N, C-alpha and C positions, 0 to 999 in steps of 0.2 A: 469109665465115666467117672468125674470127680465129684465127691460128696460136697454139696454146697455149704459154705462156713456162716455160720450165724454172724451177725453183723456187731462188730466190735462197739461195746457200751463208750458212751463220749461222757467225757467230764464235765460235770455240772459247774456252771460259773459260782463264784463265790459270793453268794449272796447272805446277806447278814441283815439282821433287823437292827435297825436305827434306835438308838437308847430314846425310851420313852415311847415307841411307835410299836405297833403291835405287826405291821406290814414289812416285809426285808426290802434292802435297798441294793443297789449295787456298788460299790468303793472301786473307782479305777486306781489302778498302780501308777497310771501317769500324774504328776503332782500339778495341780491348778495354779497357777501364778497370774495375779491382777495386773495387767497391761497397762502400760502408761507411755507417755511422749518418748522416753528415751526408746521402748521397742520399735515404735515406729521411725526412728531417727536411724537406729542401727539397719533397719529394713531398707529405707530409702538410701544409704550409704551404700548398701549391697548393690543396690539397682544402679546407682548413678555411677559407679566404679567398674561395673559390669559390663556396661552397654558400650559398644564399641564407638559409637557415635560422639560420645563424651571425650575419649582420649583426642579424636580427630577433631573435634571443634576446638578444645582447649589446645591441642597441639598447632593449629592454624592460628589461634589467638595469640599464643606466645609467640609463634613466628613474626606475626605482623607487629606487635608490640616492640619487641626487640629489633626486628630486621630493619624496621621502616624508622625508628628512633635512632640507632646508630648509624644506618644509611643517611639521614638528613644530616646531623652532626659532624660525619665524615665528609660529607659533601661541603658544606660551610666552611669548616676548618680548611679543606683544600683550597677553597677559592675566594678565602677572605684576606685581605692585607692587615697590615700591622695597625692598629687602632680601629679597624672597622666594627670590633664587636664589643668597644669599651662601653661599659654601662648598660649591656645586654645579658639577661637573663639567661644561662644557658641551659635551664630546664624548660624554657619554653620551646625548645626544639623538639621535643618529647611529645608535642601535643599532637601530631599525625598520628602516631602509633594507635594511641586511646582511640582517636577518632574512627579509624577503620575496623580497629579490632573489637570495638562494641558490638559491631553487626553479629561476631561470634557468640559474644556472652548473649546476645538477644536470642538468636537460634536456638543456643541450648537451654536458655529458660521457658522458651515454649515448648521444647520438645520434652522439657522434664515433666510437664502435665499434660499435654495435648497428644503426646505420641500414645499414651496408655488409653484415651479414647478411642485413638484409630485403630488399636491392635487389640481390644477388648480386653486387656489386662487390667483396667479399672475395675472390673467386676470380681476379680480374684482379688484385688488390692483391698476393697470394701468387705468383702468375706473375711478377710484375714484382720480387718480393722474396720469393725463397721462405724467409727466415730470418723466422719468426712472430714470435720474440723481438723482433728488431729492428724490425719493424713497430709491436707494441704499446709499445715503447719511444720510438718517434719520434712516436706519438699522443700518448704521455704528457707528453714535452718540449715539443711545440709547444701543446698544450691548456694545461699549466700556465704557460706564459709569456704566452698571451694572458691568460688568466682572472687571473692575478696583475696583468699591467699594467693591464688595464682597473679592476680592483677597486681597486688603489693608487691611480690618479688620480681613481677617484670618492670615494674615501674622504679623500684629502688634499684636494679641493674642497669637500666636505661640513664638514670638520673645522673649514678656514679661516674659511668662511661662518659657521658655528655659533657659534663664538668671537667674529667680529664682531657678529653680531647680539644675542647674549647677553652684554651689556657688562657688565651686574651680578655675573655668575659670577665664580667665581676664575679665575686662570690655571693652564691646565694644565700640569702639569710634565712634564719630558723624557720620562721612562718613560712617562707617560700620552698623549704624543703617538705615540710608537711602538709601544703597544700598540694603540692607537686608529687607526692608519694601516697599518703595517707588519703587526702582529699580525692584524689583521683579515684583511688581503689573502691572507696565507699561508695563514690559515685556511680562507678561502672556497674559495681555489685548490686545497687538499687535499681538501676536500668534494668538489669538482668530479672530482678525481683519483679518489676513492673513488668516484664513479658510474662514470668511465669504465671503469675495472676491473670494476664491478657490469655496465656493457653488454657486456664480453668475455664475462663468466662465462654471463649469461644468454641474451645473443643475441636480445632481443627489446625493442623499445625501450620498448613500453608496461607490460610486466611491470617491466623494471629501473627506469623511472622511479616507478611505483607503489611498489616496494619502497625506493628512496631517499627518496621524500616519506614515507613511511611511518616510516623510520628518524627521520627529523628531526622529526615531529610525534607519532607515538602514544606515546614514552614518557612525553613531559609530560603528554598527553590523558590516558592511564591513570592517571597518579598523581593526578591531579587527581579521578579519582571512585573511588579506593580510600580507603573510610571505615573499615574494619574497624582495630581496634587491633593485631591479631596480624600484619598487612601494615603497620606503620608503617616497619620498615626498608627493607623493598622498595619503598616510597613514597617514602620520601626518598632512596635510592639512584638510581631513576629520575628524580627529580626535579633531583637536583644533576648527574647526568653525561647529561641530555638536552641536546641540540644548541642549542637556544635558551638554556638556563642556561649552558653553556660560552662561547658567543658573548658574553653580557653580561659575561663576566669581562674582555673587552679593554676595556670601557667603563667599568671601575670601579664597576660598577652590579650586583654579584653578586646574583644571585635567591635564594640561601640564604646563611648564615653559614659552614656546612662546604661540603666538596667541593673542587673544583679550584680553585686560585688563581694569580693571577702568570699565568708562561706554560705552566701545566700542560695546558691544552685543546690547545694546538698539539703538545705532544708526544702527548698521547692520539691526536689526528687522525692525526699522523705515524705511530704504530705501528699503527693500524687499517688505515690506507692501504696500509702496508707489505705487511701479512698479505692483505690484498685482492689485492695485485699478485703476489704470490708463488702465491696460488692461481689467478690468472687466467693465470699462463705456464705453470702446471703442466697446467693442462686444455688451453691453447692448442696444446702438443704433442703430446696425446693423441687429441685429437679432429678428427675431419674438419673443413674449411671449406664 
C-alpha cells in the first residue's frame, strides 16, 4: 500500500495593504483601462465584418447597383439614334440601381441591431458595454461608414461608365456629378440608418424589414390607386414625398414638377432619421434587453 501524501501548500494571493488603510486589498495584474466610444466602435466593426450576412448583402447590393446601372446605360446606347440623347443627363440612367439596391441596405441596417435581439447576443453586448446609448451610437457610426463607402464607390463607377457609354448625351455639370454620387450615397446611407433605428425599436428582423420596405414602396403604390378627385391633394403629397420620387431628385429626373428639389430630400431624410434615433435611444434606456 502506498503512503498517502500530505496536500501541497497553495500559494497565497498577493494581498497588500493599500496606503492609508489597515485592511489588505488585492491588486490585479491586468491593467484597467477606462472604456470609451472607440472601443465600442472597434467591437462593432469586428461584428459587422465577421458576420457572413454582411458580405452577402453588400455583395448583392453592389451587383444590383453596378449591374442594373450599366445594363440600362448599355441598353439605351444600343437602341438610341443619333440626336436622341441630346440634352439628356447621362447620370440619370443610374437611378434604377440605387432604387433596387436600397432594399439590401435596409435589410443590413435592420439586421445590425435586430439580429442581436433574436439570437440573445445583445445580453453579452450590454454586459461588455453597459452603456446602451454607446452601443447604439457605435453601431450607427460603423454601419454609416460601411454603407456610405460601398455606395459611393458603386455610384462613382456607374456614373463614369454611363458617361463614357452615352457619348451623345450632354456633359453633366459639377453639381450634377456631386448629387449623383455624393448625394445619392448619403441618402442611401441615411435610409440604412433609419432602418437600423427601426430594428432597435421593433427588435424583430422580419417585422422591421417589412415596415421599412412598406415605407419605401407603399406611399407610391397607394398614390397610384387614388382616383377620387377629393383625394388629389393627398395623392400628390404621397407621390412627391415617396422615397423613389425623392431619390430621383438627385439624378435631375424629378418625377413631379413640384415637391422636394435640389438637396431637399437629404435634409428630409436627415430629419426623419434623427427623430427615429431619438426614439430609439429613449426606448433603449427604458426597456430590458
